[in-house]
N, CA, C and O atoms as a GROMACS GRO file, in nm:
protein
  484
    1MET      N    1   0.082  -0.119   0.000
    1MET     CA    2   0.000   0.000   0.000
    1MET      C    3   0.087   0.126   0.000
    1MET      O    4   0.047   0.229  -0.055
    2LEU      N    5   0.205   0.118   0.061
    2LEU     CA    6   0.295   0.234   0.057
    2LEU      C    7   0.326   0.272  -0.087
    2LEU      O    8   0.323   0.390  -0.123
    3ARG      N    9   0.355   0.172  -0.169
    3ARG     CA   10   0.385   0.199  -0.310
    3ARG      C   11   0.259   0.232  -0.390
    3ARG      O   12   0.258   0.328  -0.467
    4THR      N   13   0.155   0.154  -0.371
    4THR     CA   14   0.032   0.171  -0.448
    4THR      C   15  -0.025   0.312  -0.433
    4THR      O   16  -0.069   0.372  -0.531
    5LEU      N   17  -0.024   0.364  -0.312
    5LEU     CA   18  -0.082   0.496  -0.286
    5LEU      C   19   0.024   0.606  -0.275
    5LEU      O   20  -0.008   0.720  -0.241
    6SER      N   21   0.147   0.572  -0.305
    6SER     CA   22   0.257   0.669  -0.296
    6SER      C   23   0.261   0.738  -0.160
    6SER      O   24   0.271   0.860  -0.151
    7ILE      N   25   0.254   0.656  -0.056
    7ILE     CA   26   0.262   0.709   0.080
    7ILE      C   27   0.409   0.733   0.112
    7ILE      O   28   0.491   0.641   0.107
    8HIS      N   29   0.440   0.857   0.145
    8HIS     CA   30   0.578   0.895   0.173
    8HIS      C   31   0.606   0.877   0.321
    8HIS      O   32   0.565   0.957   0.405
    9ALA      N   33   0.678   0.769   0.353
    9ALA     CA   34   0.716   0.737   0.490
    9ALA      C   35   0.850   0.665   0.485
    9ALA      O   36   0.885   0.603   0.384
   10ARG      N   37   0.924   0.672   0.594
   10ARG     CA   38   1.055   0.604   0.599
   10ARG      C   39   1.041   0.453   0.601
   10ARG      O   40   1.137   0.381   0.572
   11GLY      N   41   0.924   0.406   0.636
   11GLY     CA   42   0.899   0.262   0.640
   11GLY      C   43   0.761   0.233   0.694
   11GLY      O   44   0.690   0.324   0.737
   12ALA      N   45   0.723   0.106   0.691
   12ALA     CA   46   0.589   0.066   0.735
   12ALA      C   47   0.572   0.076   0.886
   12ALA      O   48   0.459   0.075   0.935
   13ASP      N   49   0.682   0.086   0.960
   13ASP     CA   50   0.674   0.090   1.106
   13ASP      C   51   0.673   0.234   1.162
   13ASP      O   52   0.674   0.252   1.284
   14VAL      N   53   0.671   0.334   1.075
   14VAL     CA   54   0.669   0.473   1.118
   14VAL      C   55   0.529   0.506   1.170
   14VAL      O   56   0.430   0.474   1.104
   15PRO      N   57   0.517   0.571   1.287
   15PRO     CA   58   0.384   0.607   1.337
   15PRO      C   59   0.312   0.701   1.239
   15PRO      O   60   0.370   0.797   1.188
   16VAL      N   61   0.187   0.672   1.214
   16VAL     CA   62   0.108   0.750   1.119
   16VAL      C   63   0.102   0.897   1.160
   16VAL      O   64   0.101   0.985   1.075
   17ALA      N   65   0.100   0.923   1.290
   17ALA     CA   66   0.091   1.061   1.339
   17ALA      C   67   0.210   1.146   1.298
   17ALA      O   68   0.202   1.269   1.300
   18THR      N   69   0.321   1.084   1.260
   18THR     CA   70   0.440   1.160   1.220
   18THR      C   71   0.438   1.196   1.072
   18THR      O   72   0.524   1.271   1.025
   19LEU      N   73   0.341   1.144   0.997
   19LEU     CA   74   0.332   1.171   0.853
   19LEU      C   75   0.258   1.302   0.827
   19LEU      O   76   0.188   1.354   0.914
   20SER      N   77   0.274   1.354   0.706
   20SER     CA   78   0.199   1.474   0.667
   20SER      C   79   0.050   1.440   0.663
   20SER      O   80   0.011   1.323   0.661
   21GLY      N   81  -0.033   1.545   0.664
   21GLY     CA   82  -0.178   1.524   0.660
   21GLY      C   83  -0.223   1.444   0.540
   21GLY      O   84  -0.310   1.358   0.551
   22GLY      N   85  -0.164   1.473   0.424
   22GLY     CA   86  -0.201   1.400   0.303
   22GLY      C   87  -0.164   1.253   0.311
   22GLY      O   88  -0.242   1.167   0.269
   23ASN      N   89  -0.046   1.224   0.366
   23ASN     CA   90  -0.005   1.085   0.380
   23ASN      C   91  -0.086   1.014   0.487
   23ASN      O   92  -0.112   0.894   0.475
   24GLN      N   93  -0.126   1.085   0.591
   24GLN     CA   94  -0.215   1.025   0.691
   24GLN      C   95  -0.348   0.987   0.628
   24GLN      O   96  -0.402   0.880   0.656
   25GLN      N   97  -0.399   1.074   0.542
   25GLN     CA   98  -0.526   1.045   0.476
   25GLN      C   99  -0.511   0.924   0.384
   25GLN      O  100  -0.601   0.841   0.376
   26LYS      N  101  -0.399   0.914   0.315
   26LYS     CA  102  -0.377   0.798   0.227
   26LYS      C  103  -0.368   0.669   0.308
   26LYS      O  104  -0.410   0.564   0.260
   27VAL      N  105  -0.314   0.676   0.430
   27VAL     CA  106  -0.308   0.557   0.516
   27VAL      C  107  -0.450   0.514   0.553
   27VAL      O  108  -0.480   0.394   0.553
   28VAL      N  109  -0.536   0.610   0.584
   28VAL     CA  110  -0.675   0.577   0.617
   28VAL      C  111  -0.742   0.507   0.498
   28VAL      O  112  -0.809   0.406   0.515
   29ILE      N  113  -0.723   0.563   0.380
   29ILE     CA  114  -0.781   0.502   0.259
   29ILE      C  115  -0.722   0.364   0.235
   29ILE      O  116  -0.794   0.271   0.197
   30ALA      N  117  -0.593   0.348   0.257
   30ALA     CA  118  -0.526   0.218   0.238
   30ALA      C  119  -0.588   0.112   0.330
   30ALA      O  120  -0.609  -0.002   0.287
   31LYS      N  121  -0.616   0.149   0.453
   31LYS     CA  122  -0.677   0.053   0.546
   31LYS      C  123  -0.812   0.004   0.493
   31LYS      O  124  -0.843  -0.114   0.501
   32TRP      N  125  -0.892   0.097   0.437
   32TRP     CA  126  -1.020   0.057   0.382
   32TRP      C  127  -1.002  -0.031   0.259
   32TRP      O  128  -1.077  -0.126   0.238
   33LEU      N  129  -0.904   0.002   0.177
   33LEU     CA  130  -0.882  -0.077   0.056
   33LEU      C  131  -0.840  -0.220   0.089
   33LEU      O  132  -0.874  -0.314   0.016
   34LEU      N  133  -0.768  -0.237   0.197
   34LEU     CA  134  -0.725  -0.371   0.238
   34LEU      C  135  -0.842  -0.462   0.276
   34LEU      O  136  -0.827  -0.584   0.277
   35THR      N  137  -0.957  -0.404   0.306
   35THR     CA  138  -1.075  -0.485   0.339
   35THR      C  139  -1.143  -0.537   0.213
   35THR      O  140  -1.231  -0.624   0.222
   36ASN      N  141  -1.104  -0.485   0.096
   36ASN     CA  142  -1.164  -0.522  -0.032
   36ASN      C  143  -1.315  -0.497  -0.033
   36ASN      O  144  -1.392  -0.574  -0.091
   37ALA      N  145  -1.355  -0.388   0.032
   37ALA     CA  146  -1.497  -0.351   0.038
   37ALA      C  147  -1.548  -0.313  -0.100
   37ALA      O  148  -1.474  -0.260  -0.182
   38ASN      N  149  -1.675  -0.339  -0.124
   38ASN     CA  150  -1.738  -0.299  -0.250
   38ASN      C  151  -1.796  -0.158  -0.243
   38ASN      O  152  -1.826  -0.098  -0.346
   39LEU      N  153  -1.812  -0.107  -0.121
   39LEU     CA  154  -1.862   0.028  -0.101
   39LEU      C  155  -1.767   0.100  -0.006
   39LEU      O  156  -1.737   0.050   0.103
   40ILE      N  157  -1.721   0.216  -0.047
   40ILE     CA  158  -1.627   0.293   0.034
   40ILE      C  159  -1.695   0.424   0.072
   40ILE      O  160  -1.741   0.499  -0.014
   41LEU      N  161  -1.702   0.451   0.202
   41LEU     CA  162  -1.764   0.572   0.254
   41LEU      C  163  -1.654   0.668   0.300
   41LEU      O  164  -1.567   0.630   0.378
   42LEU      N  165  -1.658   0.790   0.251
   42LEU     CA  166  -1.555   0.888   0.285
   42LEU      C  167  -1.621   1.019   0.329
   42LEU      O  168  -1.724   1.060   0.274
   43ASN      N  169  -1.562   1.083   0.428
   43ASN     CA  170  -1.612   1.210   0.478
   43ASN      C  171  -1.504   1.315   0.458
   43ASN      O  172  -1.401   1.310   0.524
   44ASP      N  173  -1.527   1.410   0.368
   44ASP     CA  174  -1.429   1.514   0.334
   44ASP      C  175  -1.290   1.454   0.314
   44ASP      O  176  -1.196   1.488   0.385
   45PRO      N  177  -1.277   1.364   0.216
   45PRO     CA  178  -1.152   1.288   0.201
   45PRO      C  179  -1.028   1.372   0.167
   45PRO      O  180  -0.916   1.324   0.185
   46THR      N  181  -1.046   1.494   0.119
   46THR     CA  182  -0.928   1.573   0.081
   46THR      C  183  -0.918   1.703   0.160
   46THR      O  184  -0.841   1.792   0.123
   47ARG      N  185  -0.992   1.715   0.265
   47ARG     CA  186  -0.990   1.838   0.344
   47ARG      C  187  -0.854   1.857   0.412
   47ARG      O  188  -0.805   1.768   0.481
   48GLY      N  189  -0.796   1.973   0.390
   48GLY     CA  190  -0.671   2.007   0.457
   48GLY      C  191  -0.546   1.944   0.400
   48GLY      O  192  -0.442   1.943   0.466
   49ILE      N  193  -0.553   1.891   0.277
   49ILE     CA  194  -0.433   1.832   0.218
   49ILE      C  195  -0.393   1.910   0.093
   49ILE      O  196  -0.474   1.983   0.036
   50ASP      N  197  -0.269   1.893   0.052
   50ASP     CA  198  -0.216   1.970  -0.060
   50ASP      C  199  -0.277   1.927  -0.193
   50ASP      O  200  -0.333   1.818  -0.205
   51VAL      N  201  -0.264   2.014  -0.291
   51VAL     CA  202  -0.326   1.994  -0.423
   51VAL      C  203  -0.277   1.866  -0.491
   51VAL      O  204  -0.357   1.794  -0.551
   52GLY      N  205  -0.149   1.837  -0.481
   52GLY     CA  206  -0.094   1.716  -0.544
   52GLY      C  207  -0.154   1.590  -0.486
   52GLY      O  208  -0.188   1.498  -0.560
   53THR      N  209  -0.166   1.585  -0.354
   53THR     CA  210  -0.224   1.467  -0.289
   53THR      C  211  -0.373   1.456  -0.321
   53THR      O  212  -0.425   1.346  -0.337
   54LYS      N  213  -0.441   1.571  -0.329
   54LYS     CA  214  -0.583   1.568  -0.369
   54LYS      C  215  -0.597   1.500  -0.504
   54LYS      O  216  -0.684   1.414  -0.522
   55GLN      N  217  -0.512   1.538  -0.598
   55GLN     CA  218  -0.520   1.480  -0.732
   55GLN      C  219  -0.495   1.330  -0.728
   55GLN      O  220  -0.560   1.255  -0.800
   56GLU      N  221  -0.400   1.287  -0.646
   56GLU     CA  222  -0.372   1.143  -0.633
   56GLU      C  223  -0.495   1.069  -0.580
   56GLU      O  224  -0.529   0.961  -0.627
   57ILE      N  225  -0.561   1.128  -0.482
   57ILE     CA  226  -0.680   1.065  -0.423
   57ILE      C  227  -0.795   1.064  -0.525
   57ILE      O  228  -0.865   0.963  -0.536
   58TYR      N  229  -0.813   1.172  -0.598
   58TYR     CA  230  -0.917   1.176  -0.702
   58TYR      C  231  -0.893   1.067  -0.806
   58TYR      O  232  -0.986   0.998  -0.848
   59THR      N  233  -0.768   1.052  -0.848
   59THR     CA  234  -0.733   0.949  -0.948
   59THR      C  235  -0.761   0.810  -0.893
   59THR      O  236  -0.816   0.726  -0.964
   60LEU      N  237  -0.725   0.786  -0.768
   60LEU     CA  238  -0.752   0.658  -0.704
   60LEU      C  239  -0.902   0.630  -0.697
   60LEU      O  240  -0.946   0.519  -0.727
   61LEU      N  241  -0.980   0.729  -0.657
   61LEU     CA  242  -1.125   0.709  -0.647
   61LEU      C  243  -1.186   0.677  -0.784
   61LEU      O  244  -1.275   0.593  -0.793
   62ARG      N  245  -1.139   0.743  -0.888
   62ARG     CA  246  -1.190   0.716  -1.022
   62ARG      C  247  -1.154   0.573  -1.064
   62ARG      O  248  -1.237   0.503  -1.122
   63LYS      N  249  -1.030   0.530  -1.036
   63LYS     CA  250  -0.989   0.392  -1.069
   63LYS      C  251  -1.077   0.291  -0.997
   63LYS      O  252  -1.118   0.191  -1.056
   64LEU      N  253  -1.106   0.317  -0.870
   64LEU     CA  254  -1.191   0.226  -0.793
   64LEU      C  255  -1.332   0.220  -0.852
   64LEU      O  256  -1.392   0.113  -0.859
   65ALA      N  257  -1.383   0.334  -0.894
   65ALA     CA  258  -1.516   0.338  -0.954
   65ALA      C  259  -1.518   0.257  -1.084
   65ALA      O  260  -1.613   0.184  -1.111
   66VAL      N  261  -1.413   0.271  -1.164
   66VAL     CA  262  -1.403   0.196  -1.290
   66VAL      C  263  -1.400   0.046  -1.262
   66VAL      O  264  -1.451  -0.034  -1.342
   67LEU      N  265  -1.340   0.008  -1.149
   67LEU     CA  266  -1.334  -0.133  -1.111
   67LEU      C  267  -1.466  -0.184  -1.053
   67LEU      O  268  -1.478  -0.301  -1.016
   68GLY      N  269  -1.566  -0.095  -1.045
   68GLY     CA  270  -1.696  -0.136  -0.996
   68GLY      C  271  -1.721  -0.110  -0.849
   68GLY      O  272  -1.824  -0.152  -0.797
   69LYS      N  273  -1.630  -0.044  -0.781
   69LYS     CA  274  -1.649  -0.013  -0.640
   69LYS      C  275  -1.744   0.106  -0.629
   69LYS      O  276  -1.738   0.199  -0.709
   70GLY      N  277  -1.830   0.101  -0.531
   70GLY     CA  278  -1.918   0.213  -0.504
   70GLY      C  279  -1.845   0.310  -0.410
   70GLY      O  280  -1.785   0.268  -0.311
   71ILE      N  281  -1.851   0.436  -0.441
   71ILE     CA  282  -1.785   0.536  -0.358
   71ILE      C  283  -1.888   0.641  -0.321
   71ILE      O  284  -1.947   0.707  -0.407
   72LEU      N  285  -1.908   0.655  -0.192
   72LEU     CA  286  -2.002   0.753  -0.141
   72LEU      C  287  -1.923   0.848  -0.054
   72LEU      O  288  -1.866   0.808   0.048
   73PHE      N  289  -1.920   0.974  -0.094
   73PHE     CA  290  -1.849   1.066  -0.006
   73PHE      C  291  -1.919   1.198   0.013
   73PHE      O  292  -1.981   1.254  -0.077
   74TYR      N  293  -1.906   1.242   0.136
   74TYR     CA  294  -1.958   1.371   0.177
   74TYR      C  295  -1.844   1.470   0.162
   74TYR      O  296  -1.731   1.442   0.202
   75SER      N  297  -1.872   1.585   0.105
   75SER     CA  298  -1.769   1.687   0.092
   75SER      C  299  -1.832   1.824   0.108
   75SER      O  300  -1.942   1.850   0.060
   76THR      N  301  -1.759   1.913   0.174
   76THR     CA  302  -1.800   2.052   0.186
   76THR      C  303  -1.746   2.135   0.070
   76THR      O  304  -1.774   2.255   0.060
   77ASP      N  305  -1.668   2.072  -0.015
   77ASP     CA  306  -1.606   2.140  -0.130
   77ASP      C  307  -1.692   2.115  -0.254
   77ASP      O  308  -1.688   2.006  -0.312
   78HIS      N  309  -1.768   2.216  -0.295
   78HIS     CA  310  -1.859   2.198  -0.409
   78HIS      C  311  -1.783   2.167  -0.538
   78HIS      O  312  -1.828   2.084  -0.617
   79ALA      N  313  -1.670   2.231  -0.558
   79ALA     CA  314  -1.590   2.204  -0.679
   79ALA      C  315  -1.545   2.058  -0.680
   79ALA      O  316  -1.540   1.995  -0.786
   80GLU      N  317  -1.512   2.005  -0.565
   80GLU     CA  318  -1.473   1.864  -0.554
   80GLU      C  319  -1.588   1.773  -0.593
   80GLU      O  320  -1.568   1.675  -0.666
   81LEU      N  321  -1.707   1.804  -0.546
   81LEU     CA  322  -1.824   1.723  -0.582
   81LEU      C  323  -1.847   1.725  -0.733
   81LEU      O  324  -1.870   1.622  -0.794
   82ILE      N  325  -1.840   1.844  -0.791
   82ILE     CA  326  -1.865   1.860  -0.934
   82ILE      C  327  -1.758   1.788  -1.016
   82ILE      O  328  -1.789   1.723  -1.116
   83GLY      N  329  -1.633   1.798  -0.973
   83GLY     CA  330  -1.522   1.740  -1.048
   83GLY      C  331  -1.506   1.590  -1.032
   83GLY      O  332  -1.453   1.524  -1.121
   84CYS      N  333  -1.552   1.536  -0.921
   84CYS     CA  334  -1.526   1.394  -0.892
   84CYS      C  335  -1.646   1.302  -0.908
   84CYS      O  336  -1.631   1.182  -0.934
   85CYS      N  337  -1.763   1.356  -0.892
   85CYS     CA  338  -1.881   1.270  -0.881
   85CYS      C  339  -1.954   1.252  -1.013
   85CYS      O  340  -1.956   1.342  -1.098
   86ASP      N  341  -2.013   1.135  -1.028
   86ASP     CA  342  -2.102   1.110  -1.141
   86ASP      C  343  -2.238   1.172  -1.113
   86ASP      O  344  -2.310   1.212  -1.205
   87ARG      N  345  -2.272   1.180  -0.985
   87ARG     CA  346  -2.396   1.244  -0.945
   87ARG      C  347  -2.382   1.292  -0.801
   87ARG      O  348  -2.301   1.240  -0.723
   88VAL      N  349  -2.463   1.390  -0.768
   88VAL     CA  350  -2.463   1.448  -0.634
   88VAL      C  351  -2.605   1.439  -0.581
   88VAL      O  352  -2.700   1.480  -0.648
   89VAL      N  353  -2.619   1.387  -0.461
   89VAL     CA  354  -2.749   1.377  -0.396
   89VAL      C  355  -2.748   1.472  -0.278
   89VAL      O  356  -2.656   1.469  -0.195
   90ILE      N  357  -2.848   1.558  -0.269
   90ILE     CA  358  -2.856   1.656  -0.163
   90ILE      C  359  -2.967   1.616  -0.067
   90ILE      O  360  -3.080   1.588  -0.107
   91LEU      N  361  -2.932   1.615   0.061
   91LEU     CA  362  -3.028   1.583   0.166
   91LEU      C  363  -3.067   1.711   0.237
   91LEU      O  364  -2.985   1.802   0.253
   92PHE      N  365  -3.192   1.720   0.278
   92PHE     CA  366  -3.240   1.832   0.358
   92PHE      C  367  -3.335   1.774   0.462
   92PHE      O  368  -3.432   1.706   0.427
   93GLU      N  369  -3.309   1.802   0.588
   93GLU     CA  370  -3.389   1.752   0.698
   93GLU      C  371  -3.409   1.600   0.689
   93GLU      O  372  -3.519   1.549   0.711
   94GLY      N  373  -3.300   1.530   0.656
   94GLY     CA  374  -3.301   1.385   0.657
   94GLY      C  375  -3.362   1.316   0.537
   94GLY      O  376  -3.380   1.194   0.538
   95ARG      N  377  -3.395   1.392   0.433
   95ARG     CA  378  -3.452   1.327   0.314
   95ARG      C  379  -3.384   1.380   0.188
   95ARG      O  380  -3.332   1.491   0.186
   96ILE      N  381  -3.387   1.300   0.085
   96ILE     CA  382  -3.329   1.341  -0.043
   96ILE      C  383  -3.421   1.444  -0.106
   96ILE      O  384  -3.540   1.419  -0.127
   97VAL      N  385  -3.365   1.562  -0.135
   97VAL     CA  386  -3.445   1.667  -0.199
   97VAL      C  387  -3.407   1.687  -0.345
   97VAL      O  388  -3.486   1.740  -0.423
   98ARG      N  389  -3.288   1.646  -0.382
   98ARG     CA  390  -3.248   1.664  -0.521
   98ARG      C  391  -3.133   1.571  -0.554
   98ARG      O  392  -3.046   1.544  -0.470
   99GLU      N  393  -3.134   1.523  -0.676
   99GLU     CA  394  -3.022   1.447  -0.732
   99GLU      C  395  -2.978   1.521  -0.857
   99GLU      O  396  -3.059   1.549  -0.946
  100LEU      N  397  -2.850   1.552  -0.863
  100LEU     CA  398  -2.795   1.626  -0.976
  100LEU      C  399  -2.695   1.538  -1.050
  100LEU      O  400  -2.622   1.460  -0.990
  101ALA      N  401  -2.694   1.553  -1.182
  101ALA     CA  402  -2.598   1.480  -1.265
  101ALA      C  403  -2.571   1.562  -1.390
  101ALA      O  404  -2.650   1.649  -1.427
  102GLY      N  405  -2.460   1.534  -1.454
  102GLY     CA  406  -2.426   1.600  -1.579
  102GLY      C  407  -2.420   1.750  -1.567
  102GLY      O  408  -2.361   1.804  -1.473
  103ASP      N  409  -2.482   1.820  -1.663
  103ASP     CA  410  -2.479   1.966  -1.666
  103ASP      C  411  -2.555   2.031  -1.550
  103ASP      O  412  -2.536   2.150  -1.522
  104ASP      N  413  -2.640   1.955  -1.482
  104ASP     CA  414  -2.714   2.009  -1.368
  104ASP      C  415  -2.626   2.020  -1.243
  104ASP      O  416  -2.663   2.087  -1.146
  105MET      N  417  -2.510   1.956  -1.246
  105MET     CA  418  -2.420   1.961  -1.130
  105MET      C  419  -2.337   2.089  -1.134
  105MET      O  420  -2.224   2.092  -1.183
  106THR      N  421  -2.397   2.195  -1.082
  106THR     CA  422  -2.328   2.323  -1.072
  106THR      C  423  -2.328   2.366  -0.926
  106THR      O  424  -2.410   2.320  -0.847
  107GLU      N  425  -2.237   2.455  -0.892
  107GLU     CA  426  -2.234   2.504  -0.755
  107GLU      C  427  -2.366   2.573  -0.720
  107GLU      O  428  -2.417   2.558  -0.610
  108GLN      N  429  -2.420   2.647  -0.815
  108GLN     CA  430  -2.547   2.716  -0.792
  108GLN      C  431  -2.659   2.617  -0.760
  108GLN      O  432  -2.736   2.640  -0.667
  109GLU      N  433  -2.668   2.508  -0.835
  109GLU     CA  434  -2.775   2.410  -0.811
  109GLU      C  435  -2.751   2.332  -0.682
  109GLU      O  436  -2.846   2.297  -0.612
  110ILE      N  437  -2.625   2.305  -0.650
  110ILE     CA  438  -2.595   2.237  -0.522
  110ILE      C  439  -2.640   2.325  -0.406
  110ILE      O  440  -2.705   2.277  -0.314
  111LEU      N  441  -2.606   2.453  -0.410
  111LEU     CA  442  -2.646   2.546  -0.303
  111LEU      C  443  -2.797   2.563  -0.299
  111LEU      O  444  -2.856   2.568  -0.191
  112ARG      N  445  -2.859   2.573  -0.416
  112ARG     CA  446  -3.004   2.588  -0.422
  112ARG      C  447  -3.071   2.468  -0.353
  112ARG      O  448  -3.165   2.484  -0.275
  113ALA      N  449  -3.023   2.350  -0.382
  113ALA     CA  450  -3.080   2.229  -0.322
  113ALA      C  451  -3.049   2.221  -0.173
  113ALA      O  452  -3.134   2.180  -0.093
  114ALA      N  453  -2.927   2.261  -0.135
  114ALA     CA  454  -2.888   2.254   0.005
  114ALA      C  455  -2.973   2.346   0.092
  114ALA      O  456  -2.997   2.316   0.208
  115PHE      N  457  -3.018   2.456   0.036
  115PHE     CA  458  -3.104   2.549   0.108
  115PHE      C  459  -3.253   2.524   0.080
  115PHE      O  460  -3.340   2.602   0.120
  116ASN      N  461  -3.280   2.413   0.010
  116ASN     CA  462  -3.416   2.370  -0.021
  116ASN      C  463  -3.495   2.475  -0.097
  116ASN      O  464  -3.614   2.498  -0.071
  117LEU      N  465  -3.427   2.540  -0.191
  117LEU     CA  466  -3.493   2.639  -0.278
  117LEU      C  467  -3.542   2.568  -0.404
  117LEU      O  468  -3.487   2.464  -0.441
  118PRO      N  469  -3.642   2.622  -0.470
  118PRO     CA  470  -3.694   2.557  -0.591
  118PRO      C  471  -3.588   2.542  -0.698
  118PRO      O  472  -3.496   2.623  -0.707
  119LYS      N  473  -3.602   2.438  -0.778
  119LYS     CA  474  -3.510   2.412  -0.889
  119LYS      C  475  -3.513   2.529  -0.987
  119LYS      O  476  -3.620   2.585  -1.015
  120ASN      N  477  -3.398   2.565  -1.040
  120ASN     CA  478  -3.386   2.676  -1.135
  120ASN      C  479  -3.412   2.624  -1.275
  120ASN      O  480  -3.323   2.562  -1.335
  121ASP      N  481  -3.528   2.646  -1.329
  121ASP     CA  482  -3.562   2.596  -1.464
  121ASP      C  483  -3.551   2.704  -1.566
  121ASP      O  484  -3.575   2.679  -1.684
   0.00000   0.00000   0.00000
């Protein structure tokens, strides 16, 4: 997993807490990948990490999706949702209020749905 995810560490026995934030996040993802799960749940997977590591994680998530893995992630970064997701589902008060895909996946429509405002037609 060190090689597969390009985790920069002196070795496998280095405490995770001593790694950079991006490498710590890759270790978390590596642990999930080792379970060979068909569905991967992520919460703000790239928050607080550098641009290069974000791109590595995005590439990995796309590869997993191509392999048939389901990836469900919550993100506060609207650009991340638009750039990474095939579709975005918005919840309001515990229920799905909108599903966006393709050209409908814009920051404006995500915010409109998040605030439970009518769809912009």
